[in-house]
LUMVEXTI-141663 format. One record per atom (N, C-alpha, C, O, CB): x, y, z. Coordinates in steps of 0.2 Angstrom, whole numbers, plus 5000, padded with zeros to 4 digits. Glycine has a CB too. Layout:
residues N
XYZ ...
This chain:
residues 354
575656265230 576156225233 576556215225 576456265222 575956155239 576856165222 577056155217 576956065216 577056025220 577756175217 576556055210 576655975212 576955945202 576855975197 575555925216 577255905204 577855875198 577355815195 577355765198 578755835202 577155825190 576355785183 576955745182 577555775182 575955845172 576955665182 577355595176 576855575174 576455535177 577855525179 576755595167 576055555164 576355475164 576955465164 575855585154 575855425164 575955365161 575955365153 575655395148 575455325164 576355305152 576655305147 576255245143 576455235137 577355285149 575655205147 575255165144 574755175147 574655135152 575355095143 574155235148 573655215149 573155185149 573055145145 573555235150 572555215153 572355125153 571355155153 571355215151 572655055165 570855125155 570155185156 569855065157 570055015157 569855265145 569055125161 568655075164 568355055159 567955085155 568155105170 568454945157 567954945154 567654915155 567554865151 568054945149 567254925162 566354905159 566454905169 566754875173 566054805153 565954985167 565754995174 565254955178 565154975184 565455045174 564954905175 564454845178 564754815181 564554795187 564254795174 565554795179 565754755185 566054805191 566054775197 566354695181 566254845192 566454865194 566154835204 565654835207 566354935190 566854815208 566654805213 566854855218 566554915216 566954745215 567254855221 567554895230 568254865229 568454805228 567154845240 568754935228 569554945228 569854895227 570354875231 569854965233 569654855219 569754805214 570454835209 571054825209 568954785210 570054895204 570454905201 570654955201 570254995204 570354895198 571154995200 571555065201 571555135195 571355135189 572555035202 571755205198 571855235192 572555205190 572855165192 571755305192 572555265183 573155255181 574055315185 574555325182 572855255172 573855345190 574255365195 574155375201 573755365205 574455405193 574655405201 574555425213 574955495213 575355525210 575255335221 574655495221 575055555223 575355545228 575055535233 574755605223 576255565228 576555545233 576855615236 576855665232 576955485230 576955615242 577555675245 577755655251 577455635256 577155755246 578355665251 578855665256 578955705265 578955765267 579355685252 578955665268 579255735276 579755705279 579855645280 578555755283 580055745280 581055755285 580555785292 579955815292 581955845278 580855775297 580655825302 581655875302 582255855302 580355765312 581355935303 581655985302 581656005295 582156045292 582255975304 581255985292 581156005283 580456035280 580356085276 581155935280 580055975284 579255985282 579255925277 579655875276 579056075277 578655945272 578355925266 578955955261 579356005261 577555945265 578855895256 578955905252 579155885244 578655845244 579055935255 579455875238 579155845233 578855805231 578855745228 579355845231 578455865233 577755835229 577455805223 577355845218 577455875227 577255745222 577455715213 576955675212 576955615215 578255665210 576455685210 576155645203 576355615197 576455645191 575755685201 576255505201 576855485194 576555415193 576155375197 577955475197 576755415188 576155295186 576355255194 576755235198 576755195174 575455275192 575355195199 575655145196 575655115191 574355155201 576155125204 576555045203 576655065211 576455105215 577555025196 577155005210 577454975216 577855045218 578055085214 577954895215 578055045226 578455065232 579055035235 578954985238 578155065237 579555065236 579955055239 579955045245 579855105246 580155065239 579955025250 580155005257 580654995260 580654935262 579954955259 581155025262 581655015269 581754955276 581654965282 581555075272 581954865273 581554825279 581554845284 581554795287 581654775281 581554885288 581854925291 581154985293 580955005298 582554955286 580955005289 580155035290 580055045296 580054995300 579655005288 579755115299 579455115303 578655085305 578555055310 579555175304 578355095300 577855065296 577554995296 576954985297 578155065290 578254935295 578054875293 578054865300 577554835301 578554845289 578454865306 578754855313 578454895317 578754895322 579454865314 577754955317 577655005325 576955025321 576555035326 578255095327 576755025317 576055005312 575855075311 575255085310 575354965316 576455135311 576355195313 575855225305 576155255300 577155225314 575155215306 575055225297 574355255299 573855235302 575055145290 574555285297 573355325293 573055345286 573355365281 573155425296 572355335289 572155345280 571555365281 571455375287 572055275274 571355385276 570455435276 570455395268 570855365263 570555565275 569555405270 569055385261 568755445262 568555485266 568455305259 568555415253 568155505251 568155465245 568455415244 568655605251 567655495240 567455495234 567355575228 567055635228 566655455236 567655545222 567355575217 566555555216 566255505218 567755575211 566255615211 565755585211 565755615203 566255645201 565155605217 565255605198 565255625191 564255645192 563955605194 565555555185 564055705190 563555705187 563455695181 563855675177 563355745188 562455705180 562255705173 562655755169 562955735164 561455725173 562755815171 563055855169 563655825167 563455795162 563155905172 564155825168 564655785168 565355825173 565955835171 564855775160 565055855182 565355915185 565655855188 565255815191 564955985189 566155845188 566455795195 566755825204 567255865205 567155765192 566655805208 566255825214 566555815218 566855755216 565655805214 566755835226 567155805232 566555805238 566455865240 567855855234 566255775241 565855785248 566055795251 566355735252 565455755252 566255855254 566255875261 567355865262 567555875267 565655815266 567655855257 568355845259 568655885263 569155865266 568655835253 568555935264 568655985269 568655915279 569055915284 567756075268 568155885279 568255845283 568655795286 568755775292 567955825282 568755755279 569155715277 569955735280 570355705284 569055705270 569855805278 570955815276 570955845286 571355825290 571455935266 570555875287 570355885296 570555825301 570955815305 569455885298 569955775299 570055725304 570755675302 571055655307 569255665304 570955665295 571755645294 572255685300 572555665305 571855675286 572255745298 572755795304 572455755310 572855725313 572555895305 571755745310 571755735319 572155645319 572655645321 570655735323 571955615318 572155545316 573055565318 573255565324 571955515307 573555595312 574155605312 574355615320 574655575323 574255665306 574055705324 574155725329 574155645336 574555635340 573555795330 573655615336 573855545339 574155485339 574255445344 573555525339 574455495332 574755455330 575555465331 575955425331 574455455325 575655535332 576355565331 576755535325 577255505324 576855555337 576055575317 576255575313 576355645310 575855685310 576055545310 576955655307 576655755302 575955775300 575655735296 576955755293 575655835304 574955865299 575355905291 575955935290 574455955305 574855885287 574955895283 574356005281 573756015280 574755815281 574856045281 574356105278 573556085275 573556045271 574856145272 573256125277 572356075275 572156095267 571856055263 571556105281 572556165265 572556205259 572756175256 572456155251 572856255258 573656135256 574156085251 573556015252 573255975248 575256075255 573556015255 572755925256 572655925253 572855895248 571955905260 571955995253 571555985244 571656015240 571156045238 571055985242 572456035238 572556045230 572755995229 572755985223 572956105226 573055945234 573655875229 572855845228 572655855222 574555805236 572355805231 571655805230 571355845224 571055805220 571355835236 571455915222 570855905217 571255895210 571055885204 570455975216 572055905212 572455915208 572255845205 571755845201 573355935209 572555795208 572455735206 571755695204 571655655199 572855715209 571255715208 570655695202 570655735197 570755705192 569955705205 570655775196 570655825188 571155775183 571055755177 571255935190 571755765187 571955705181 571855645182 572355615184 572555685179 571355615182 571255545184 570355575184 570055545188 571755515193 570255595181 569555615180 569155585175 568555595175 569455675180 569755545170 569155485166 569255415169 569255365166 569255465156 569255405177 569155365179 568555345183 568455295185 569555365181 568255415184 567855435188 567255425183 567055475179 568055505192 566855355183 566255325183 565755355182 565555395186 566055295187 565355365175 564655375173 564055355179 563955395183 564455315166 563855295179 563355265180 563155285190 563555285195 563555195176 562455295191 562355295196 562155245203 561755195204 562155325194 562655295208 562955225212 563555215214 563855215219 562755155208 563855225206 564955225205 564955295207 564655335206 565455205196 565655285208 566155355209 566955315210 567155255210 565855415218 567255375210 568155345211 568355365219 568455415222 568755405205 568355315221 568555295229 569255325229 569755295226 568655205231 569355385232 570155395233 570455395240 570355445244 570255465231 570755355241 571155335248 571855375249 572455345249 571255265248 571555435251 572455455255 572755405262 572455365265 572355565259 573455415264 573655365265 574355405271 574855415267 573755315259 574355405276 575255415277 575455365280 575155315281 575455455281 576155375281 576355305284 577255325287 577555355283 576255225278 577455295293 578055335294 578555275292 578555225295 578155365301 578955305287 579955265287 580555265288 581055265284 580155245282 580455285293 581255275296 581355235295 581055185296 581455285301 582055235292 582555165293 582955145298 583455115297 582955155288 582555145304 582855105313 582455075314 581855095312 582955125320 582555015318 582254955323 582155005329 581854975333 582854875326 582255085330 582055125336 581355135338 581155145333 582355185336 580955145343 580455165346 580355235345 580555275350 580455155351 580155255343 580255375344 579855385338 579755365332 581455425342 579755435340 579355495337 579655485328 580255475327 579455575342 579155485325 579355465318 579555525314 579155565314 578755435315 580055545311 580655575308 580555575301 580755625298 581255555310 580355535298 580155525292 579555505289 579455455292 580555485290 579155525285 578455505281 578355525275 578655565272 577855525284 577855475273 577655475264 577055505265 576955515271 577655405259 576555515262 575955545263 576055525252 576455545247 576055645269 575255485252 574955475248 574355465243 573955475248 575155445248 574055465239 573455465237 573255415229 573455425223 573355545235 572955355232 572755325228 572055305223 571555295226 572855285230 572055305218 571155315217 570955235214 571355205210 570955395210 570455225216 570055155212 569355195211 569155235214 569855065217 569255155204 568355175203 567855125205 567855075201 568055205195 567655125208 567055075212 566455075211 566155125211 566955085218 566055005210 565355005213 565155005219 565555015224 565054965210 564454985220 564454975230 564654925232 564754865230 563754975234 564954955237 565254935243 565254865247 565654825250 565154975248 564354855244 564054775248 564054745240 564254775235 563054765253 563954685241 563754625233 563054655235 562654665230 563854515234 562854665241 561954655239 561754725239 561154735239 561454615245 562354795238 562054815238 561554875242 561854905247 562054785237 560854895241 560754925246 560254845250 559854865254 560354995243 560254805249 559654775250 559854775259 560454805258 559454695245 559754755264 559854755270 560554705273 560254645274 559054745271 560954695274 561454675278 561354615282 560754605283 561554715281 561854565285 561754545292 562454565296 563054565294 561554465293 562254565302 562754615307 562554565313 562054545315 562454735308 563554525315 563354515321 563554555328 563954595328 563454475320 563454535333 563454575338 564154515343 564154455344 562554585342 564654565345 565254545343 565454535354 565654585357 565754605337 565354475355 565454465362 566154475367 566254505372 565254385363 566654425362 567254415363 567754455364 567954485369 567354385359 567954475357 568654535355 568154575354 567554575352 569254535346 568554645358 568354685356 568954755350 569454735347 568054715362 568754815350 568954855343 569554905345 570154915342 568354885340 569254945349 569754985355 569354995362 568854965364 569855085351 569855045366 569855065368 569655145371 570055185369 570055035367 569255175375 569255265378 569955275376 570255225377 569055275386 570455315375 571055355375 571655295371 572255295372 571255375384 571355255367 571655205361 571555235355 571555295355 571455145362 571455205351 571455235344 570955225341 570855235335 571955205339 570355205346 569855175339 569455255336 569155245331 569055115342 569455325338 569255385335 569555395331 569555445327 569155435338 570155345330 570955385322 570755315318 570555265321 572355385325 570855315313 570755305306 571655285303 572055315300 570355395303 571455215306 572155205308 572055115306 571655085310 572455235317 572655085300 572755005301 572354945307 571854905308 573455015302 572854965311 572854945317 572054915320 571854855322 573055015321 571754955320 571154965320 570754915318 570654875323 571055025317 570354885312 570454865306 570854815306 570554765305 570554905302 571454805307 571854725307 571554675314 571554615314 572754725308 571254735321 571154715327 570554655323 570554595324 570954785333 570154685319 569354645318 569454605316 569054555318 568854655314 569754585311 569954525307 569654465310 569254425306 570754525306 569854445316 569654385317 568954375319 568754325318 570054355322 568454435323 567854435325 567454435317 566854415317 567654495330 567654445312 567554475307 567254395300 566754375297 568354535307 568154375301 568154305299 567654255303 567354215300 568854295300 567654275309 566954215312 566154245309 565654205308 566954225323 566154305308 565554315304 565254295301 564754275301 565554345303 565854295296 565854275287 565754205290 565154205289 566654285281 565854155293 565854095294 564954065293 564554035290 566254075300 564754115300 564054095298 563654155292 563254195294 563554095306 563954155285 563554215284 563454285287 562954315286 563054185285 563754315290 563554385291 564254435285 564654425282 563654395302 563754495288 564454525284 564654555285 565054575281 564554555280 564654595293 565154635297 564954635304 564354635305 565154695295 565554635309 565454645317 565254705319 565554755317 565954625321 564554715325 564554775327 564654755335 564554705338 563854815326 565354825334 565854805342 565154835348 564654885348 566954875344 565354795352 565354845362 565854865361 566254865357 565254825370 565754875368 566554955370 566954865375 566754805376 566155065380 567554935376 568054865377 568154865386 568554835389 569054875372 567354915391 567854915396 566954855397 566954805400 568354995401 566554875394 566154855401 565954785397 565854735401 565354925404 565854785389 565754735384 565054735382 564654695380 565954675386 565054795385 563954825387 563754865381 563254855378 563854895396 563954915379 563654965375 563954935368 564354895367 563955045377 563254985362 563354965355 564055035355 564055095358 562454965348 564355005353 565055065347 564955065341 564555115340 565955035347 565055015335 565255045329 565154965323 565154905325 566055075330 565054965318 565154915313 565754905311 565954955314 564854925308 566054875309 566754845306 566854915303 567354955305 566854765300 566354945298 566854975293 566455065292 566655115290 566754915285 565755055296 565255095300 565255125305 565355095310 564855075302 565155185305 564555195311 564055175311 564055145306 564255245313 563355165315 562755125316 562155175321 562155195327 562855035319 561555155314 561055225319 560455165320 560555115316 560655325315 559955175324 559655125326 558755185328 558855245331 560055075331 558055155326 557455175327 556955155332 556455125331 557155165321 557155165337 556655135344 556055175345 556155235348 557155145352 555655165343 555155205344 554855295338 554555295332 555355225351 555055325343 555255385338 555855375338 556055395333 555155455338 556155355341 557055395344 557355395335 557055385329 557755305353 557755395336 558555395331 558855415337 558555445341 558855455323 559655365337 559955315342 560755305337 560955265333 559455235344 560855365340 561755345337 562255355345 562255395349 562255425328 562655275346 563355285350 563455355351 563255385345 564055255346 563755405355 563955455356 564855425357 565255385359 563455475362 564955505354 565455485352 566155485359 566355545361 565655535346 566355425361 566755435369 567455405369 567755375373 566355385376 567655435361 568455425361 568855355358 569455355357 568555435368 568055285358 568455235354 567655225348 567355175346 568855155360 567655285347 567255275338 567355315336 567455375338 566555275336 567455285328 567555335323 567255385324 566655365324 567555315317 567355445325 566955505323 566655495312 567055495307 567655585326 566155485313 566055495305 565855535302 565355565305 565755455301 566155555293 565955605291 565155605288 564955655285 566355625288 564855545288 564255505286 564055505291 563455485291 564355425282 564155515296 563755495303 563355565304 562755575305 564255465311 563955615303 564055675306 563455725298 563255775299 565055695307 563355685293 563155705288 562155675290 561755705287 563755675280 562055635292 561855585292 561255605299 560755575299 562355515293 561355655303 561155665309 560955755308 560455795310 561655635315 561455775303 561255835300 560455825296 560055855298 561855875295 560355795291 559955775288 559255765292 558755785291 560355735286 559555705298 558855675300 558555745304 557955765304 558855595304 559155775309 558755845308 558255895307 557655915308 558955855307 558755915302 558255955296 557555915294 557055945293 558655975289 557455835292 556855815291 556455805298 556155755298 556955745288 556355845304 556055825309 556155795315 555955805320 555655805307 556655725313 556455675316 556955705324 557355755324 556655585312 556855665329 557355675337 557955615337 557855555338 556655665346 558655645335 559155625335 559355635340 559455695341 559455625331 559555575345 559955575351 560455535351 560455475350 559655555356 561255565352 561855535351 561955525360 562055575364 562555585347 561855445360 561955415368 562055325370 561755285368 561155445373 562455325374 562655255376 561955225375 561455245377 562955235383 562055165371 561455125369 561555045372 561554995368 561455125360 561555035378 561654955377 561554885375 560954875372 561554935381 561854835375 561554775369 561054765372 560554755368 562054705367 560854755379 560254725385 559554775380 559054745377 560454745397 559754855380 559254905378 558854875369 558354885366 559754985379 559654845367 559454855359 559054785358 558554785356 560154865351 559554715362 559154645361 558354675363 557954655359 559354585367 558054715368 557354705374 556954755367 556354735366 557354755385 557354805363 556754815357 556554805351 556154825348 556854865356 557254755351 557354715345 556854645347 556554625342 558154685344 556454605354 556054595353 555554585354 555254535353 556054585351 555154665359 554654715358 554554735352 554054775350 554754755362 554954725348 554654745340 554854835341 554954865335 553454735338 554854875347 554854935347 555854965342 556055025342 554754955359 556254905337 556954925336 556454945328 556254885326 557654855338 556454995324 556054985319 556554995311 556255005305 555555025321 557054995313 557554995309 558455005312 558555015318 557355055304 558854995307 559354995307 559755025302 559555015296 559454945309 560355035303 560855035296 561455075300 561555115305 560555075286 561855045295 562455075296 562755135292 562755115286 562955025297 563055185293 563355235287 564055255288 564255275293 563055315287 564455245281 564955255281 565055275274 564755265269 565155215284 565855325273 565955345265 565855275260 565555285255 566855375265 566055225260 565955185257 565255125255 565055105250 566455165259 565055125260 564255085258 563855145260 563355125263 563855005263 564055225259 563455295261 563055245269 563155235275 562455315251 562455235264 561855225271 561855135269 561555115263 560855295268 561955075274 561855035274 561355005279 561355015285 562255015273 560654965275 559954955280 560254885282 560554855278 559054965275 560054855288 560354805290 559754785294 559454815299 561054815294 559754695290 558854675290 558854605294 558454565294 558454655281 559554605297 559854545304 560354555309 560954575308 560254485300 559954545317 560454535321 560654475323 560154445323 560454555325 561454435325 561554375329 561954395335 562554405336 561954315326 561354405339 561854365348 562054325351 561554305354 561754375352 562354305352 562354235358 561854185353 561354155355 561754265367 562054175348 561854115342 561154135341 560954075339 561954025343 560754185342 559954215342 560054245334 560554275332 559754275348 559554225331 559754305328 558754315327 558254285327 560354295317 558954405324 558554445328 558454465319 558954485315 558854495337 557654475319 557654495312 557254585312 556954595317 557254435308 557354635307 557354715309 556754715302 556754675296 558454785307 556354755304 555954765300 555854705295 556254715290 556054825297 555754685296 555354595294 556054575285 555854555280 553954595290 556754605286 557154605281 557154655279 557754665277 556954565276 556554715277 556954765272 557054815275 557154825281 556454785265 557054865269 557254935270 556854975273 556254985270 557354955265 556855015280 556455045279 556355145278 556755175274 556255025285 555855155283 555555225278 556255275279 556455305274 554755285280 556555265285 557055315286 557955295283 558455325279 556955305296 557955265284 558755235278 558355275272 558455325271 558855105275 557755235269 557655235261 557955335258 558155365253 556655205260 557655355265 557555455263 558455465265 558755515262 556855525272 558755425270 559355445271 559755425265 560155465262 559655415278 559455385263 559855365256 560355405251 560955415250 559455345252 559355405248 559055425243 559255525244 559355555239 558155385242 559255545250 559455635252 560055625250 560255655245 559455675261 560455575254 561455595255 561555565247 561555615243 562055515263 561555515245 561455525236 561455545231 561855545226 561255505234 560755585231 560355645228 561055715229 561155765225 559255665233 561355695234 561555775235 562355735231 562555745225 561555805246 562555725233 563155665230 563255665225 563755695224 563055595230 562955645221 562555645212 562455695209 562555705203 561655625212 562355745214 561955805207 561155785207 560855825203 562355775196 560855745210 560055755208 559655805214 559255835211 559755665207 559755805220 559655845224 560055905224 560655915223 559555815228 559555955226 559956025230 560456035235 560256025241 559456055233 561056045232 561356035241 561356095245 561756135245 562256005242 560556105249 560856175253 561356175259 561356225262 560256215256 561656115261 562056135268 562556145264 562956145268 562156095275 562856155259 563556185258 564256105258 564756115260 563856255266 564156065256 564356005257 564955975248 565555945248 563555965260 564755995245 564855985237 565356045237 565356105238 564155985232 566155985234 566556045234 566956015225 567355975224 567156065243 566556065221 566856045213 567456035212 567856065216 566756075208 567756015205 568356015206 568556025197 568956055193 568555925210 567855995196 567756025189 567455995184 567456025178 568356025186 
């Protein structure tokens, strides 16, 4: 694939890695590629970061034709820059595209776009352990018509943000509110797709949780309002007795890449991991009996985030006395160790960029 590169005339750099939040500052460039039905993808280019122009009738603005991904570029102590399981993100985005009737991208072209972009922006990959260059590939329909139909024109972009910890609490346990009124997704809908509408639908519950001091919402299924699904920006796992439980993928839960990696690591460590239905009643019973030993969220942005407290129907429940559990710590240390090159990658997950 031919990628035209136009470099910025006003280059910048990271001023202070210790102040990096999540998604607040951006690198100097962005990747753009255009699609037209009958012609396919073309005009791949990297240009200086800046605003984009959209027709007021663009499909994305009216009908939500949009999908995205999230992954990171890491810098090891030796200076190597690497990605973690990028083909998983590429394939998941193409699955999202199929569900949303957006055009798929050739896997090799997608990977070339990512690696070319990261290599150009390598100076924005932070040096400190725990920091990274967060990459946001996304696609949107931009037909210039108000008619509702399959997308004929689309744009694919990649932007990047040097980032620190996703949560201001860092690796310290977070507080999660179990939502019993709003629902995020239903089977057959877009719950298994990484699209903006899923997150927009979660904002009201998220704001309600924030008002009582909770970081995120834990969703129940949209049909029975009974079964645990996922946290707003992460999948979720529980250690109940000697069993590791994570909600099974029923079609309304995002198939997380970090979730998949956690399951593989845990099984390799010898833990019993079950993907199954878990009711909120079973969870509350385990909390009250002390059988719930640990709980954590897992996702690209936060990696592994221990949960120290749940709130359900105005009642609060502590998890592991608000401390990080042994399994949670092992998972965090293993995954971040592989990502930043402190632990040997025996799984074949690392893709070296430069």
